[in-house]
C-alpha positions in Angstrom: -34.9 43.3 -37.5 -37.7 43.7 -40.0 -38.2 47.4 -40.6 -41.1 49.0 -42.5 -40.8 52.5 -43.9 -43.8 54.6 -44.7 -44.1 58.2 -46.0 -46.7 60.7 -47.0 -45.1 63.5 -49.0 -43.0 63.5 -52.2 -40.0 64.5 -50.2 -40.8 61.9 -47.6 -40.9 59.2 -50.3 -37.4 60.3 -51.5 -36.0 59.9 -47.9 -37.9 56.6 -47.6 -36.1 55.2 -50.7 -32.7 56.3 -49.3 -33.4 54.5 -46.0 -34.6 51.3 -47.6 -31.4 51.3 -49.7 -29.1 51.8 -46.7 -30.9 49.8 -44.0 -30.4 46.2 -45.0 -33.6 44.9 -43.5 -35.9 47.7 -44.4 -38.8 47.6 -46.9 -41.1 50.3 -48.2 -44.7 49.9 -47.0 -47.0 50.6 -49.9 -50.6 51.6 -49.4 -53.5 50.1 -51.3 -55.7 52.5 -53.2 -57.6 54.8 -50.9 -56.0 53.1 -47.9 -55.4 55.4 -44.9 -52.1 55.7 -43.2 -53.5 54.2 -40.0 -55.0 51.3 -41.9 -51.6 50.6 -43.6 -49.8 50.7 -40.3 -52.3 48.4 -38.7 -52.1 45.9 -41.6 -48.3 45.6 -41.1 -48.0 46.2 -37.4 -47.6 42.6 -36.1 -45.1 41.6 -38.9 -42.7 44.4 -38.1 -39.9 44.8 -35.5 -39.5 48.5 -36.4 -41.6 51.1 -38.1 -40.2 54.3 -39.6 -42.8 57.0 -40.2 -41.7 60.0 -42.3 -44.6 62.4 -41.4 -46.0 64.5 -38.6 -45.8 63.0 -35.1 -49.5 63.6 -34.5 -50.5 61.4 -37.5 -48.3 58.6 -36.1 -49.6 58.9 -32.5 -53.2 58.7 -33.6 -52.4 55.8 -36.0 -50.6 53.6 -33.5 -52.6 54.3 -30.4 -55.1 51.5 -30.9 -52.3 49.0 -31.7 -50.0 49.5 -28.7 -49.9 46.5 -26.3 -46.6 46.2 -24.4 -43.0 47.2 -25.0 -42.2 43.5 -24.8 -44.0 42.8 -28.1 -44.6 46.2 -29.8 -42.3 47.2 -32.7 -40.2 50.2 -32.2 -41.5 53.3 -33.9 -39.4 56.1 -35.3 -40.8 59.4 -36.6 -38.8 61.8 -38.7 -39.4 64.8 -41.0 -38.9 64.5 -44.7 -35.5 66.0 -44.5 -34.4 63.6 -41.8 -33.3 66.6 -39.6 -35.1 65.2 -36.5 -35.3 61.5 -35.9 -37.6 60.7 -33.0 -37.5 57.4 -31.1 -41.2 57.4 -30.2 -41.9 53.8 -29.0 -40.0 50.8 -27.6 -36.7 52.7 -27.4 -34.8 50.2 -25.3 -36.1 46.6 -25.7 -37.5 47.3 -29.2 -34.3 48.9 -30.4 -35.9 52.2 -31.2 -33.1 54.4 -29.7 -30.4 52.5 -31.6 -32.4 52.6 -34.9 -33.0 56.4 -34.5 -29.3 56.9 -34.0 -28.5 54.8 -37.1 -31.1 56.7 -39.2 -29.7 60.1 -38.0 -26.2 59.0 -39.1 -27.6 58.3 -42.6 -29.6 61.6 -42.9 -27.1 63.8 -41.0 -29.9 64.8 -38.6 -30.3 64.6 -34.9 -31.6 61.6 -33.1 -34.2 62.7 -30.5 -34.1 60.3 -27.6 -36.0 61.1 -24.5 -35.6 58.1 -22.2 -34.0 59.4 -19.0 -31.3 56.7 -18.7 -30.0 57.4 -22.2 -29.9 61.2 -21.8 -27.9 60.7 -18.6 -25.6 58.1 -20.2 -26.8 55.3 -17.9 -27.6 51.8 -18.7 -31.2 50.8 -19.4 -31.8 48.0 -17.0 -34.3 46.1 -19.2 -31.9 46.2 -22.1 -29.0 45.2 -19.9 -31.0 42.2 -18.7 -31.8 41.2 -22.3 -28.2 41.6 -23.5 -26.7 39.6 -20.5 -29.3 36.8 -20.5 -30.8 37.8 -17.2 -34.4 37.4 -16.2 -35.5 40.8 -14.9 -38.0 41.4 -12.1 -41.7 42.1 -12.6 -42.4 45.3 -14.6 -43.5 47.4 -11.6 -40.3 46.5 -9.8 -38.2 47.1 -12.8 -39.8 50.5 -13.2 -39.1 51.4 -9.6 -35.5 50.3 -9.7 -35.0 52.1 -13.0 -36.4 55.3 -11.5 -34.0 54.9 -8.5 -31.1 54.5 -10.9 -32.0 57.7 -12.7 -32.6 59.7 -9.5 -29.4 58.5 -7.8 -27.2 58.1 -10.7 -25.9 54.7 -9.6 -26.9 51.4 -8.0 -24.9 48.9 -6.0 -24.8 45.3 -7.4 -24.1 42.2 -5.5 -23.4 39.2 -7.7 -23.0 35.4 -7.2 -21.6 35.1 -10.7 -18.3 36.3 -12.0 -18.1 40.0 -13.0 -15.5 41.4 -15.4 -17.3 44.7 -16.0 -20.5 46.6 -15.3 -22.0 49.4 -17.3 -22.1 53.0 -16.2 -24.4 53.5 -13.3 -23.9 50.0 -11.8 -21.2 49.5 -9.2 -20.1 46.2 -7.7 -20.3 45.6 -3.9 -19.4 42.5 -1.9 -21.7 43.6 0.9 -25.1 42.1 0.3 -26.7 44.3 3.0 -26.0 47.5 1.0 -26.8 46.1 -2.4 -29.7 47.4 -4.4 -29.6 44.8 -7.2 -28.6 41.2 -6.8 -27.5 38.9 -9.7 -28.0 35.3 -8.5 -29.7 32.0 -9.2 -30.6 31.8 -5.5 -33.8 33.1 -4.0 -33.3 35.6 -1.2 -36.1 36.4 1.2 -37.5 40.0 0.8 -37.2 42.7 1.6 -33.8 43.0 -0.1 -32.0 43.8 -3.3 -34.0 43.6 -6.6 -33.2 40.2 -8.2 -31.9 39.7 -11.7 -31.6 36.0 -12.4 -28.9 34.7 -14.6 -29.9 31.9 -17.0 -27.2 29.6 -15.7 -28.9 26.4 -14.5 -29.5 23.2 -16.5 -31.9 20.6 -15.1 -31.0 17.1 -16.1 -34.1 14.9 -16.1 -34.7 11.1 -16.2 -38.0 9.4 -15.9 -40.0 6.2 -16.3 -42.0 5.8 -19.4 -45.4 7.5 -19.2 -44.6 9.9 -16.4 -47.1 12.7 -16.3 -46.6 16.5 -16.4 -47.6 16.9 -12.8 -44.9 14.6 -11.5 -42.2 16.7 -13.2 -43.6 19.9 -11.9 -43.9 18.6 -8.3 -40.3 17.2 -8.4 -38.8 20.4 -9.6 -40.8 22.5 -7.2 -39.6 20.4 -4.3 -36.0 20.4 -5.4 -35.8 24.1 -6.1 -37.6 24.9 -2.8 -35.2 22.8 -0.8 -32.1 24.4 -2.5 -33.7 28.0 -2.5 -33.1 28.3 -6.2 -35.1 30.3 -8.7 -37.0 28.8 -11.6 -36.1 32.0 -13.5 -32.5 30.9 -13.7 -33.3 27.7 -15.6 -31.7 27.9 -19.1 -32.9 24.6 -20.4 -33.5 20.9 -19.6 -31.4 17.9 -20.6 -32.1 14.2 -21.0 -31.2 11.1 -22.9 -32.4 10.9 -26.5 -34.5 7.8 -25.7 -36.8 10.3 -24.0 -37.3 12.6 -26.9 -40.9 11.4 -27.4 -41.8 11.3 -23.7 -45.1 13.3 -23.7 -45.0 14.4 -20.1 -41.4 15.7 -20.4 -42.2 17.5 -23.6 -45.2 19.1 -22.0 -43.2 20.1 -19.0 -40.6 21.9 -21.2 -43.2 23.5 -23.5 -45.3 24.8 -20.6 -42.3 26.6 -19.2 -40.8 27.7 -22.5 -37.6 25.6 -22.0 -35.7 23.7 -24.6 -34.4 20.2 -24.0 -30.9 19.0 -25.0 -30.9 15.3 -25.7 -27.8 13.2 -25.7 -27.1 9.6 -26.9 -25.6 6.7 -24.9 -22.2 7.1 -26.4 -21.9 10.8 -25.4 -23.3 10.2 -22.0 -21.0 7.2 -21.3 -18.0 9.3 -22.2 -18.4 11.2 -19.0 -15.9 10.4 -16.3 -15.9 10.7 -12.5 -19.7 10.1 -12.2 -21.4 7.5 -10.1 -22.8 4.8 -12.3 -26.5 4.2 -12.1 -27.0 0.5 -12.7 -30.7 1.1 -13.0 -30.1 3.5 -15.9 -27.5 1.2 -17.4 -30.0 -1.6 -17.5 -33.0 0.5 -18.6 -31.4 2.7 -21.3 -27.8 1.6 -21.6 -26.3 4.7 -20.1 -24.3 5.3 -16.9 -26.9 7.8 -15.9 -29.3 10.4 -17.2 -29.9 13.4 -14.9 -26.3 14.1 -13.9 -24.4 13.4 -17.1 -26.9 15.2 -19.4 -27.1 18.3 -17.2 -23.3 18.6 -17.2 -23.0 17.9 -20.9 -25.7 20.6 -21.7 -24.1 23.1 -19.3 -20.6 22.3 -20.7 -19.6 22.3 -17.0 -18.3 20.0 -14.3 -20.2 21.8 -11.5 -23.2 20.0 -10.1 -25.3 22.2 -7.8 -27.5 19.2 -7.0 -26.6 15.6 -7.4 -29.2 13.3 -8.7 -32.4 13.2 -6.6 -35.0 10.5 -7.2 -38.7 10.5 -6.8 -41.1 7.7 -7.7 -40.9 8.2 -11.5 -38.5 11.1 -11.9 -34.8 11.8 -11.4 -33.4 15.3 -11.5 -29.9 16.9 -11.2 -28.8 20.5 -11.6 -25.6 21.7 -13.3 -24.3 25.3 -13.2 -23.5 26.9 -16.6 -20.3 29.1 -16.6 -21.6 32.6 -16.6 -19.8 36.0 -16.5 -21.1 39.5 -16.5 
């Protein structure tokens, strides 16, 4: 986490020096001659994960107002007085790590972390942070806001899960009754209205293809396969294929467009897989017993296929389930 510290007063600069010394990733932001605070912050804004401002809150608010975009991308912003008596988590408290940073700074200064997010003050889990930590794809922002408000108002939510659960944070309670659940953790798509879905990243799609297969053919094959199985694209962790396809333009475009990585495996590794049906077409074409099924299982480090190989004109796909526990 790259943290920038900026101060105004002499006392503020003393505290800034202490924080830079004790926060391993912190650096002091120096202003150019005659540069205003707002200009210095704007110049460094996109390079920072966190910004610590030792000055009046009003100065900070006016300085960052034109820069704020979204909590998904904005750095967290901490404001504190020059004595470090009050350390305010002002922006991006959950996803940006502002609440945690404010608490850490307060421990250094001996001051009080000022955290105003409702879930934190009630000791409840922040659902967006929970999703990030557990590798879950959360719902759309408006839905996430609604279910978070429901958690704060009720104090707890019931969770139905298709994946193994060893523990849930305060405010979330397990239920085996889908009808009463308010949140569902599953790679399946359930028809609304129903529980708010959080999708685990627990699917690997193994892909084989003929040379020169275009992007559209990959997209159409995946859409058909996932529609038939009622699976969510949001649960795809990554793709997998044979290393001979690592320069296949359509496949690379398919992965890049969806922000998926691809795990590639060589013939020797693929052919070490047991208990799989041998594809003589793949054996002849690329020297491997198969592509879609064995690479999906290898990447997932699993022996569970949700979907055996399915073939279209130029594409084959299989889906393996990644071991996943909450």
